[in-house]
mmCIF file of the C-alpha atoms, coordinates in Angstrom:
data_MODEL
# 
_entry.id   MODEL 
# 
loop_
_atom_site.group_PDB 
_atom_site.id 
_atom_site.type_symbol 
_atom_site.label_atom_id 
_atom_site.label_alt_id 
_atom_site.label_comp_id 
_atom_site.label_asym_id 
_atom_site.label_entity_id 
_atom_site.label_seq_id 
_atom_site.pdbx_PDB_ins_code 
_atom_site.Cartn_x 
_atom_site.Cartn_y 
_atom_site.Cartn_z 
_atom_site.occupancy 
_atom_site.B_iso_or_equiv 
_atom_site.pdbx_formal_charge 
_atom_site.auth_seq_id 
_atom_site.auth_comp_id 
_atom_site.auth_asym_id 
_atom_site.auth_atom_id 
_atom_site.pdbx_PDB_model_num 
ATOM 1   C CA . MET A 1 1   ? 0.007  -0.027  -0.289  1.00 0.00 ? 1   MET A CA 1 
ATOM 2   C CA . ASN A 1 2   ? 2.900  2.189   0.692   1.00 0.00 ? 2   ASN A CA 1 
ATOM 3   C CA . ASP A 1 3   ? 4.739  1.397   -2.324  1.00 0.00 ? 3   ASP A CA 1 
ATOM 4   C CA . LEU A 1 4   ? 1.565  2.328   -4.228  1.00 0.00 ? 4   LEU A CA 1 
ATOM 5   C CA . THR A 1 5   ? 1.193  5.454   -2.453  1.00 0.00 ? 5   THR A CA 1 
ATOM 6   C CA . HIS A 1 6   ? 4.886  6.253   -2.990  1.00 0.00 ? 6   HIS A CA 1 
ATOM 7   C CA . GLU A 1 7   ? 4.439  5.465   -6.709  1.00 0.00 ? 7   GLU A CA 1 
ATOM 8   C CA . THR A 1 8   ? 1.527  7.481   -7.347  1.00 0.00 ? 8   THR A CA 1 
ATOM 9   C CA . THR A 1 9   ? 2.855  10.592  -5.363  1.00 0.00 ? 9   THR A CA 1 
ATOM 10  C CA . VAL A 1 10  ? 5.824  10.304  -7.508  1.00 0.00 ? 10  VAL A CA 1 
ATOM 11  C CA . ALA A 1 11  ? 3.569  10.148  -10.746 1.00 0.00 ? 11  ALA A CA 1 
ATOM 12  C CA . ILE A 1 12  ? 1.725  13.044  -9.656  1.00 0.00 ? 12  ILE A CA 1 
ATOM 13  C CA . ASN A 1 13  ? 4.893  14.707  -9.213  1.00 0.00 ? 13  ASN A CA 1 
ATOM 14  C CA . ARG A 1 14  ? 5.742  13.889  -12.788 1.00 0.00 ? 14  ARG A CA 1 
ATOM 15  C CA . LEU A 1 15  ? 2.605  15.152  -14.102 1.00 0.00 ? 15  LEU A CA 1 
ATOM 16  C CA . ASN A 1 16  ? 2.885  18.665  -12.389 1.00 0.00 ? 16  ASN A CA 1 
ATOM 17  C CA . HIS A 1 17  ? 6.476  18.907  -13.616 1.00 0.00 ? 17  HIS A CA 1 
ATOM 18  C CA . ILE A 1 18  ? 5.403  17.953  -16.970 1.00 0.00 ? 18  ILE A CA 1 
ATOM 19  C CA . GLU A 1 19  ? 2.492  20.119  -16.900 1.00 0.00 ? 19  GLU A CA 1 
ATOM 20  C CA . ASP A 1 20  ? 5.039  23.447  -15.622 1.00 0.00 ? 20  ASP A CA 1 
ATOM 21  C CA . LEU A 1 21  ? 7.418  22.346  -18.540 1.00 0.00 ? 21  LEU A CA 1 
ATOM 22  C CA . TYR A 1 22  ? 4.162  22.592  -21.180 1.00 0.00 ? 22  TYR A CA 1 
ATOM 23  C CA . LYS A 1 23  ? 3.074  25.852  -19.582 1.00 0.00 ? 23  LYS A CA 1 
ATOM 24  C CA . GLN A 1 24  ? 6.697  27.102  -19.649 1.00 0.00 ? 24  GLN A CA 1 
ATOM 25  C CA . GLU A 1 25  ? 6.696  25.807  -23.575 1.00 0.00 ? 25  GLU A CA 1 
ATOM 26  C CA . GLN A 1 26  ? 3.323  27.727  -24.068 1.00 0.00 ? 26  GLN A CA 1 
ATOM 27  C CA . ASN A 1 27  ? 4.334  30.855  -22.702 1.00 0.00 ? 27  ASN A CA 1 
ATOM 28  C CA . ILE A 1 28  ? 7.474  30.712  -25.032 1.00 0.00 ? 28  ILE A CA 1 
ATOM 29  C CA . LEU A 1 29  ? 5.527  29.784  -27.897 1.00 0.00 ? 29  LEU A CA 1 
ATOM 30  C CA . THR A 1 30  ? 3.236  33.142  -27.227 1.00 0.00 ? 30  THR A CA 1 
ATOM 31  C CA . LYS A 1 31  ? 6.286  35.350  -26.883 1.00 0.00 ? 31  LYS A CA 1 
ATOM 32  C CA . LEU A 1 32  ? 7.475  33.762  -30.051 1.00 0.00 ? 32  LEU A CA 1 
ATOM 33  C CA . GLN A 1 33  ? 4.657  34.238  -32.048 1.00 0.00 ? 33  GLN A CA 1 
ATOM 34  C CA . THR A 1 34  ? 3.948  38.191  -30.330 1.00 0.00 ? 34  THR A CA 1 
ATOM 35  C CA . GLN A 1 35  ? 7.275  38.789  -31.676 1.00 0.00 ? 35  GLN A CA 1 
ATOM 36  C CA . LEU A 1 36  ? 6.706  36.942  -35.073 1.00 0.00 ? 36  LEU A CA 1 
ATOM 37  C CA . GLU A 1 37  ? 3.652  39.291  -35.060 1.00 0.00 ? 37  GLU A CA 1 
ATOM 38  C CA . ASN A 1 38  ? 5.710  42.501  -34.158 1.00 0.00 ? 38  ASN A CA 1 
ATOM 39  C CA . GLN A 1 39  ? 8.322  41.533  -36.783 1.00 0.00 ? 39  GLN A CA 1 
ATOM 40  C CA . LYS A 1 40  ? 5.718  41.168  -39.439 1.00 0.00 ? 40  LYS A CA 1 
ATOM 41  C CA . GLN A 1 41  ? 4.239  44.590  -38.433 1.00 0.00 ? 41  GLN A CA 1 
ATOM 42  C CA . LYS A 1 42  ? 7.768  46.036  -38.736 1.00 0.00 ? 42  LYS A CA 1 
ATOM 43  C CA . ALA A 1 43  ? 8.037  44.644  -42.032 1.00 0.00 ? 43  ALA A CA 1 
ATOM 44  C CA . VAL A 1 44  ? 4.680  46.537  -42.946 1.00 0.00 ? 44  VAL A CA 1 
ATOM 45  C CA . ILE A 1 45  ? 5.815  49.569  -41.805 1.00 0.00 ? 45  ILE A CA 1 
ATOM 46  C CA . ALA A 1 46  ? 9.435  49.559  -43.351 1.00 0.00 ? 46  ALA A CA 1 
ATOM 47  C CA . LYS A 1 47  ? 7.593  48.393  -46.739 1.00 0.00 ? 47  LYS A CA 1 
ATOM 48  C CA . GLN A 1 48  ? 5.325  51.412  -46.565 1.00 0.00 ? 48  GLN A CA 1 
ATOM 49  C CA . ALA A 1 49  ? 8.095  53.735  -45.261 1.00 0.00 ? 49  ALA A CA 1 
ATOM 50  C CA . SER A 1 50  ? 10.184 52.685  -48.292 1.00 0.00 ? 50  SER A CA 1 
ATOM 51  C CA . ALA A 1 51  ? 7.490  52.960  -50.717 1.00 0.00 ? 51  ALA A CA 1 
ATOM 52  C CA . LEU A 1 52  ? 6.803  56.630  -49.246 1.00 0.00 ? 52  LEU A CA 1 
ATOM 53  C CA . ILE A 1 53  ? 10.396 57.576  -49.515 1.00 0.00 ? 53  ILE A CA 1 
ATOM 54  C CA . GLN A 1 54  ? 10.422 56.443  -52.864 1.00 0.00 ? 54  GLN A CA 1 
ATOM 55  C CA . VAL A 1 55  ? 7.517  58.623  -53.837 1.00 0.00 ? 55  VAL A CA 1 
ATOM 56  C CA . VAL A 1 56  ? 9.238  61.494  -52.071 1.00 0.00 ? 56  VAL A CA 1 
ATOM 57  C CA . ALA A 1 57  ? 12.863 60.757  -53.871 1.00 0.00 ? 57  ALA A CA 1 
ATOM 58  C CA . GLN A 1 58  ? 10.791 60.794  -57.357 1.00 0.00 ? 58  GLN A CA 1 
ATOM 59  C CA . GLN A 1 59  ? 8.795  63.895  -56.461 1.00 0.00 ? 59  GLN A CA 1 
ATOM 60  C CA . LEU A 1 60  ? 12.496 65.122  -55.341 1.00 0.00 ? 60  LEU A CA 1 
ATOM 61  C CA . GLN A 1 61  ? 14.137 64.385  -58.513 1.00 0.00 ? 61  GLN A CA 1 
ATOM 62  C CA . SER A 1 62  ? 11.137 65.465  -60.733 1.00 0.00 ? 62  SER A CA 1 
ATOM 63  C CA . LYS A 1 63  ? 11.485 69.122  -58.858 1.00 0.00 ? 63  LYS A CA 1 
ATOM 64  C CA . LEU A 1 64  ? 14.946 69.064  -59.314 1.00 0.00 ? 64  LEU A CA 1 
ATOM 65  C CA . GLU A 1 65  ? 14.907 68.228  -62.896 1.00 0.00 ? 65  GLU A CA 1 
ATOM 66  C CA . LYS A 1 66  ? 12.453 70.808  -63.587 1.00 0.00 ? 66  LYS A CA 1 
ATOM 67  C CA . GLN A 1 67  ? 14.966 73.443  -61.603 1.00 0.00 ? 67  GLN A CA 1 
ATOM 68  C CA . ILE A 1 68  ? 17.914 72.762  -63.939 1.00 0.00 ? 68  ILE A CA 1 
ATOM 69  C CA . THR A 1 69  ? 16.421 72.385  -67.198 1.00 0.00 ? 69  THR A CA 1 
ATOM 70  C CA . THR A 1 70  ? 14.056 75.653  -66.916 1.00 0.00 ? 70  THR A CA 1 
ATOM 71  C CA . LEU A 1 71  ? 17.423 77.333  -65.782 1.00 0.00 ? 71  LEU A CA 1 
ATOM 72  C CA . VAL A 1 72  ? 19.741 75.971  -68.642 1.00 0.00 ? 72  VAL A CA 1 
ATOM 73  C CA . ASN A 1 73  ? 17.058 76.779  -71.107 1.00 0.00 ? 73  ASN A CA 1 
ATOM 74  C CA . LEU A 1 74  ? 16.259 80.111  -70.231 1.00 0.00 ? 74  LEU A CA 1 
ATOM 75  C CA . ALA A 1 75  ? 20.330 81.057  -70.450 1.00 0.00 ? 75  ALA A CA 1 
ATOM 76  C CA . ILE A 1 76  ? 20.210 78.995  -74.004 1.00 0.00 ? 76  ILE A CA 1 
ATOM 77  C CA . ASN A 1 77  ? 17.232 80.876  -75.470 1.00 0.00 ? 77  ASN A CA 1 
ATOM 78  C CA . SER A 1 78  ? 18.632 84.521  -74.126 1.00 0.00 ? 78  SER A CA 1 
ATOM 79  C CA . VAL A 1 79  ? 21.519 83.993  -76.486 1.00 0.00 ? 79  VAL A CA 1 
ATOM 80  C CA . PHE A 1 80  ? 20.341 81.766  -79.385 1.00 0.00 ? 80  PHE A CA 1 
ATOM 81  C CA . GLU A 1 81  ? 17.174 81.493  -81.482 1.00 0.00 ? 81  GLU A CA 1 
ATOM 82  C CA . ASN A 1 82  ? 15.831 78.105  -82.685 1.00 0.00 ? 82  ASN A CA 1 
ATOM 83  C CA . ALA A 1 83  ? 18.361 76.755  -80.359 1.00 0.00 ? 83  ALA A CA 1 
ATOM 84  C CA . PRO A 1 84  ? 17.996 72.854  -79.096 1.00 0.00 ? 84  PRO A CA 1 
ATOM 85  C CA . VAL A 1 85  ? 16.032 72.349  -75.850 1.00 0.00 ? 85  VAL A CA 1 
ATOM 86  C CA . PHE A 1 86  ? 18.087 71.170  -73.000 1.00 0.00 ? 86  PHE A CA 1 
ATOM 87  C CA . LYS A 1 87  ? 16.899 68.066  -71.293 1.00 0.00 ? 87  LYS A CA 1 
ATOM 88  C CA . MET A 1 88  ? 18.128 66.132  -68.336 1.00 0.00 ? 88  MET A CA 1 
ATOM 89  C CA . GLU A 1 89  ? 17.357 62.703  -67.196 1.00 0.00 ? 89  GLU A CA 1 
ATOM 90  C CA . ILE A 1 90  ? 18.179 60.905  -63.526 1.00 0.00 ? 90  ILE A CA 1 
ATOM 91  C CA . VAL A 1 91  ? 18.364 57.328  -64.100 1.00 0.00 ? 91  VAL A CA 1 
ATOM 92  C CA . VAL A 1 92  ? 19.835 54.124  -61.984 1.00 0.00 ? 92  VAL A CA 1 
ATOM 93  C CA . ARG A 1 93  ? 22.370 52.093  -63.601 1.00 0.00 ? 93  ARG A CA 1 
ATOM 94  C CA . ARG A 1 94  ? 24.330 49.439  -61.926 1.00 0.00 ? 94  ARG A CA 1 
ATOM 95  C CA . ASN A 1 95  ? 22.353 50.377  -58.771 1.00 0.00 ? 95  ASN A CA 1 
ATOM 96  C CA . LYS A 1 96  ? 24.110 53.836  -59.040 1.00 0.00 ? 96  LYS A CA 1 
ATOM 97  C CA . THR A 1 97  ? 22.327 57.202  -60.022 1.00 0.00 ? 97  THR A CA 1 
ATOM 98  C CA . GLU A 1 98  ? 23.429 58.899  -63.036 1.00 0.00 ? 98  GLU A CA 1 
ATOM 99  C CA . CYS A 1 99  ? 22.427 62.160  -64.932 1.00 0.00 ? 99  CYS A CA 1 
ATOM 100 C CA . ASP A 1 100 ? 22.290 62.383  -68.507 1.00 0.00 ? 100 ASP A CA 1 
ATOM 101 C CA . LEU A 1 101 ? 22.400 65.471  -70.178 1.00 0.00 ? 101 LEU A CA 1 
ATOM 102 C CA . LEU A 1 102 ? 20.690 65.965  -73.361 1.00 0.00 ? 102 LEU A CA 1 
ATOM 103 C CA . PHE A 1 103 ? 19.647 67.925  -76.319 1.00 0.00 ? 103 PHE A CA 1 
ATOM 104 C CA . GLU A 1 104 ? 16.172 67.774  -78.316 1.00 0.00 ? 104 GLU A CA 1 
ATOM 105 C CA . GLU A 1 105 ? 15.833 69.028  -81.540 1.00 0.00 ? 105 GLU A CA 1 
ATOM 106 C CA . GLN A 1 106 ? 12.940 67.977  -84.074 1.00 0.00 ? 106 GLN A CA 1 
ATOM 107 C CA . GLY A 1 107 ? 12.042 65.264  -81.863 1.00 0.00 ? 107 GLY A CA 1 
ATOM 108 C CA . GLU A 1 108 ? 15.989 63.704  -81.733 1.00 0.00 ? 108 GLU A CA 1 
ATOM 109 C CA . LEU A 1 109 ? 17.878 63.298  -78.615 1.00 0.00 ? 109 LEU A CA 1 
ATOM 110 C CA . SER A 1 110 ? 21.811 63.755  -78.556 1.00 0.00 ? 110 SER A CA 1 
ATOM 111 C CA . LYS A 1 111 ? 24.541 64.184  -76.696 1.00 0.00 ? 111 LYS A CA 1 
ATOM 112 C CA . PRO A 1 112 ? 25.996 67.718  -76.094 1.00 0.00 ? 112 PRO A CA 1 
ATOM 113 C CA . ILE A 1 113 ? 29.290 66.557  -76.535 1.00 0.00 ? 113 ILE A CA 1 
ATOM 114 C CA . ASP A 1 114 ? 28.162 65.578  -79.881 1.00 0.00 ? 114 ASP A CA 1 
ATOM 115 C CA . SER A 1 115 ? 27.080 69.583  -80.364 1.00 0.00 ? 115 SER A CA 1 
ATOM 116 C CA . SER A 1 116 ? 28.893 71.385  -83.326 1.00 0.00 ? 116 SER A CA 1 
ATOM 117 C CA . GLY A 1 117 ? 28.433 74.543  -81.504 1.00 0.00 ? 117 GLY A CA 1 
ATOM 118 C CA . GLY A 1 118 ? 31.322 75.029  -78.767 1.00 0.00 ? 118 GLY A CA 1 
ATOM 119 C CA . GLY A 1 119 ? 29.505 78.559  -78.189 1.00 0.00 ? 119 GLY A CA 1 
ATOM 120 C CA . LEU A 1 120 ? 26.070 76.440  -77.078 1.00 0.00 ? 120 LEU A CA 1 
ATOM 121 C CA . LEU A 1 121 ? 28.107 74.022  -74.533 1.00 0.00 ? 121 LEU A CA 1 
ATOM 122 C CA . ASP A 1 122 ? 29.759 77.455  -73.371 1.00 0.00 ? 122 ASP A CA 1 
ATOM 123 C CA . ILE A 1 123 ? 26.271 78.730  -72.533 1.00 0.00 ? 123 ILE A CA 1 
ATOM 124 C CA . VAL A 1 124 ? 24.989 75.129  -71.044 1.00 0.00 ? 124 VAL A CA 1 
ATOM 125 C CA . SER A 1 125 ? 28.102 75.134  -69.246 1.00 0.00 ? 125 SER A CA 1 
ATOM 126 C CA . PHE A 1 126 ? 28.076 78.084  -67.576 1.00 0.00 ? 126 PHE A CA 1 
ATOM 127 C CA . ALA A 1 127 ? 24.296 77.696  -66.506 1.00 0.00 ? 127 ALA A CA 1 
ATOM 128 C CA . LEU A 1 128 ? 24.814 74.416  -64.913 1.00 0.00 ? 128 LEU A CA 1 
ATOM 129 C CA . ARG A 1 129 ? 27.669 76.254  -63.040 1.00 0.00 ? 129 ARG A CA 1 
ATOM 130 C CA . VAL A 1 130 ? 24.994 78.553  -61.754 1.00 0.00 ? 130 VAL A CA 1 
ATOM 131 C CA . VAL A 1 131 ? 22.670 76.128  -60.687 1.00 0.00 ? 131 VAL A CA 1 
ATOM 132 C CA . ILE A 1 132 ? 25.288 74.206  -58.665 1.00 0.00 ? 132 ILE A CA 1 
ATOM 133 C CA . TRP A 1 133 ? 26.050 77.310  -57.125 1.00 0.00 ? 133 TRP A CA 1 
ATOM 134 C CA . THR A 1 134 ? 22.276 77.998  -55.970 1.00 0.00 ? 134 THR A CA 1 
ATOM 135 C CA . PHE A 1 135 ? 22.254 74.420  -53.915 1.00 0.00 ? 135 PHE A CA 1 
ATOM 136 C CA . THR A 1 136 ? 25.466 75.254  -52.397 1.00 0.00 ? 136 THR A CA 1 
ATOM 137 C CA . ASP A 1 137 ? 26.039 77.959  -49.498 1.00 0.00 ? 137 ASP A CA 1 
ATOM 138 C CA . ASN A 1 138 ? 28.507 79.742  -50.668 1.00 0.00 ? 138 ASN A CA 1 
ATOM 139 C CA . ASP A 1 139 ? 29.220 83.216  -50.920 1.00 0.00 ? 139 ASP A CA 1 
ATOM 140 C CA . ASN A 1 140 ? 27.426 85.344  -53.387 1.00 0.00 ? 140 ASN A CA 1 
ATOM 141 C CA . VAL A 1 141 ? 30.572 85.641  -55.776 1.00 0.00 ? 141 VAL A CA 1 
ATOM 142 C CA . LEU A 1 142 ? 31.071 83.642  -58.873 1.00 0.00 ? 142 LEU A CA 1 
ATOM 143 C CA . ILE A 1 143 ? 34.601 84.052  -60.711 1.00 0.00 ? 143 ILE A CA 1 
ATOM 144 C CA . LEU A 1 144 ? 34.509 82.945  -64.335 1.00 0.00 ? 144 LEU A CA 1 
ATOM 145 C CA . ASP A 1 145 ? 37.727 82.450  -66.558 1.00 0.00 ? 145 ASP A CA 1 
ATOM 146 C CA . GLU A 1 146 ? 37.002 83.222  -70.078 1.00 0.00 ? 146 GLU A CA 1 
ATOM 147 C CA . PRO A 1 147 ? 33.412 81.451  -69.887 1.00 0.00 ? 147 PRO A CA 1 
ATOM 148 C CA . PHE A 1 148 ? 32.471 82.057  -73.491 1.00 0.00 ? 148 PHE A CA 1 
ATOM 149 C CA . LYS A 1 149 ? 35.523 81.641  -75.592 1.00 0.00 ? 149 LYS A CA 1 
ATOM 150 C CA . PHE A 1 150 ? 33.929 79.317  -77.952 1.00 0.00 ? 150 PHE A CA 1 
ATOM 151 C CA . LEU A 1 151 ? 30.807 81.660  -78.323 1.00 0.00 ? 151 LEU A CA 1 
ATOM 152 C CA . SER A 1 152 ? 30.549 83.544  -81.843 1.00 0.00 ? 152 SER A CA 1 
ATOM 153 C CA . PRO A 1 153 ? 31.547 87.098  -81.127 1.00 0.00 ? 153 PRO A CA 1 
ATOM 154 C CA . ASN A 1 154 ? 28.176 88.564  -82.755 1.00 0.00 ? 154 ASN A CA 1 
ATOM 155 C CA . LEU A 1 155 ? 26.301 86.698  -79.614 1.00 0.00 ? 155 LEU A CA 1 
ATOM 156 C CA . ALA A 1 156 ? 28.553 88.324  -77.290 1.00 0.00 ? 156 ALA A CA 1 
ATOM 157 C CA . GLU A 1 157 ? 26.337 91.039  -76.222 1.00 0.00 ? 157 GLU A CA 1 
ATOM 158 C CA . LYS A 1 158 ? 23.551 88.665  -75.681 1.00 0.00 ? 158 LYS A CA 1 
ATOM 159 C CA . ALA A 1 159 ? 25.601 86.711  -73.571 1.00 0.00 ? 159 ALA A CA 1 
ATOM 160 C CA . SER A 1 160 ? 26.418 89.473  -71.229 1.00 0.00 ? 160 SER A CA 1 
ATOM 161 C CA . ASP A 1 161 ? 22.625 90.617  -71.142 1.00 0.00 ? 161 ASP A CA 1 
ATOM 162 C CA . MET A 1 162 ? 22.000 87.555  -69.719 1.00 0.00 ? 162 MET A CA 1 
ATOM 163 C CA . LEU A 1 163 ? 24.883 87.277  -67.352 1.00 0.00 ? 163 LEU A CA 1 
ATOM 164 C CA . SER A 1 164 ? 23.331 90.904  -66.207 1.00 0.00 ? 164 SER A CA 1 
ATOM 165 C CA . ALA A 1 165 ? 19.906 89.561  -65.880 1.00 0.00 ? 165 ALA A CA 1 
ATOM 166 C CA . LEU A 1 166 ? 21.282 86.417  -63.859 1.00 0.00 ? 166 LEU A CA 1 
ATOM 167 C CA . SER A 1 167 ? 23.187 88.411  -61.555 1.00 0.00 ? 167 SER A CA 1 
ATOM 168 C CA . GLU A 1 168 ? 20.354 90.436  -60.605 1.00 0.00 ? 168 GLU A CA 1 
ATOM 169 C CA . LYS A 1 169 ? 17.784 87.762  -60.436 1.00 0.00 ? 169 LYS A CA 1 
ATOM 170 C CA . LEU A 1 170 ? 19.906 85.398  -58.203 1.00 0.00 ? 170 LEU A CA 1 
ATOM 171 C CA . GLY A 1 171 ? 21.221 88.323  -56.364 1.00 0.00 ? 171 GLY A CA 1 
ATOM 172 C CA . LEU A 1 172 ? 24.632 86.882  -57.502 1.00 0.00 ? 172 LEU A CA 1 
ATOM 173 C CA . GLN A 1 173 ? 27.893 88.960  -58.205 1.00 0.00 ? 173 GLN A CA 1 
ATOM 174 C CA . ILE A 1 174 ? 29.914 88.035  -61.184 1.00 0.00 ? 174 ILE A CA 1 
ATOM 175 C CA . ILE A 1 175 ? 33.701 88.673  -61.601 1.00 0.00 ? 175 ILE A CA 1 
ATOM 176 C CA . MET A 1 176 ? 34.913 87.467  -65.017 1.00 0.00 ? 176 MET A CA 1 
ATOM 177 C CA . VAL A 1 177 ? 38.027 87.723  -66.599 1.00 0.00 ? 177 VAL A CA 1 
ATOM 178 C CA . SER A 1 178 ? 37.773 87.584  -70.840 1.00 0.00 ? 178 SER A CA 1 
ATOM 179 C CA . HIS A 1 179 ? 39.241 88.873  -74.090 1.00 0.00 ? 179 HIS A CA 1 
ATOM 180 C CA . ALA A 1 180 ? 36.112 88.548  -75.979 1.00 0.00 ? 180 ALA A CA 1 
ATOM 181 C CA . GLU A 1 181 ? 34.908 92.160  -77.082 1.00 0.00 ? 181 GLU A CA 1 
ATOM 182 C CA . GLY A 1 182 ? 31.223 92.615  -76.528 1.00 0.00 ? 182 GLY A CA 1 
ATOM 183 C CA . ILE A 1 183 ? 30.787 90.564  -73.443 1.00 0.00 ? 183 ILE A CA 1 
ATOM 184 C CA . ASN A 1 184 ? 31.341 93.263  -70.971 1.00 0.00 ? 184 ASN A CA 1 
ATOM 185 C CA . THR A 1 185 ? 28.705 95.428  -72.311 1.00 0.00 ? 185 THR A CA 1 
ATOM 186 C CA . SER A 1 186 ? 25.906 94.574  -69.047 1.00 0.00 ? 186 SER A CA 1 
ATOM 187 C CA . ALA A 1 187 ? 28.886 94.918  -66.913 1.00 0.00 ? 187 ALA A CA 1 
ATOM 188 C CA . ASN A 1 188 ? 28.459 97.286  -63.722 1.00 0.00 ? 188 ASN A CA 1 
ATOM 189 C CA . LYS A 1 189 ? 32.422 97.766  -63.621 1.00 0.00 ? 189 LYS A CA 1 
ATOM 190 C CA . ILE A 1 190 ? 35.149 97.331  -66.252 1.00 0.00 ? 190 ILE A CA 1 
ATOM 191 C CA . PHE A 1 191 ? 38.907 96.552  -65.419 1.00 0.00 ? 191 PHE A CA 1 
ATOM 192 C CA . ILE A 1 192 ? 41.373 96.480  -68.228 1.00 0.00 ? 192 ILE A CA 1 
ATOM 193 C CA . LEU A 1 193 ? 44.730 94.678  -67.768 1.00 0.00 ? 193 LEU A CA 1 
ATOM 194 C CA . GLU A 1 194 ? 47.749 95.699  -69.895 1.00 0.00 ? 194 GLU A CA 1 
ATOM 195 C CA . LYS A 1 195 ? 51.066 94.435  -69.775 1.00 0.00 ? 195 LYS A CA 1 
ATOM 196 C CA . PRO A 1 196 ? 53.334 97.044  -71.478 1.00 0.00 ? 196 PRO A CA 1 
ATOM 197 C CA . ASP A 1 197 ? 57.044 95.293  -71.353 1.00 0.00 ? 197 ASP A CA 1 
ATOM 198 C CA . ASP A 1 198 ? 56.791 93.811  -67.821 1.00 0.00 ? 198 ASP A CA 1 
ATOM 199 C CA . LEU A 1 199 ? 54.803 95.863  -66.221 1.00 0.00 ? 199 LEU A CA 1 
ATOM 200 C CA . THR A 1 200 ? 51.285 95.064  -65.351 1.00 0.00 ? 200 THR A CA 1 
ATOM 201 C CA . ILE A 1 201 ? 48.790 98.351  -65.716 1.00 0.00 ? 201 ILE A CA 1 
ATOM 202 C CA . ILE A 1 202 ? 44.999 97.947  -64.224 1.00 0.00 ? 202 ILE A CA 1 
ATOM 203 C CA . LYS A 1 203 ? 42.802 100.720 -65.283 1.00 0.00 ? 203 LYS A CA 1 
ATOM 204 C CA . GLU A 1 204 ? 39.075 101.033 -65.217 1.00 0.00 ? 204 GLU A CA 1 
ATOM 205 C CA . GLY A 1 205 ? 37.158 100.772 -68.367 1.00 0.00 ? 205 GLY A CA 1 
ATOM 206 C CA . VAL A 1 206 ? 34.338 103.050 -69.798 1.00 0.00 ? 206 VAL A CA 1 
# 
């Protein structure tokens, strides 16, 4: 009888121990399920956040493209008549973001480097430099060294007017060194550098 009671007690204790282990396993399983649900929720939130970031990035990209192309085309049209339209496309290649600069003329796209007019490239290069300046915290001074050396002389005055208009609109002071005649017609101040013999003379122009 005592042996039976002892064995019964041992069996009950074992059952209680098994029940405790089962409860512990259930608690662990419940925690794991909760963690899994939390991870699923985080994954959903991360996916939604990623989608939102992509939308915002696309909107900023479109805004950036519009700002740049607008300014560059304004510069081009201030100097040239019937000029090609400047376009830019931000694309992803090999997991890297790249920017394509293009001219569109009569529905055909071409690279600026293939353009036959160096003067046009001078204007585009200058306009892009101004764009870069607008996105930085630099002082309101832009120094240019022979910016339009390939521009036709008969367009120099228009380029000068364009420089003056941009300077006034953007609050930008432009200091330019140039040998081109007519490029200084809209300048506020002109300084002429002369080098007779071994001397350097700087005098204010008219």
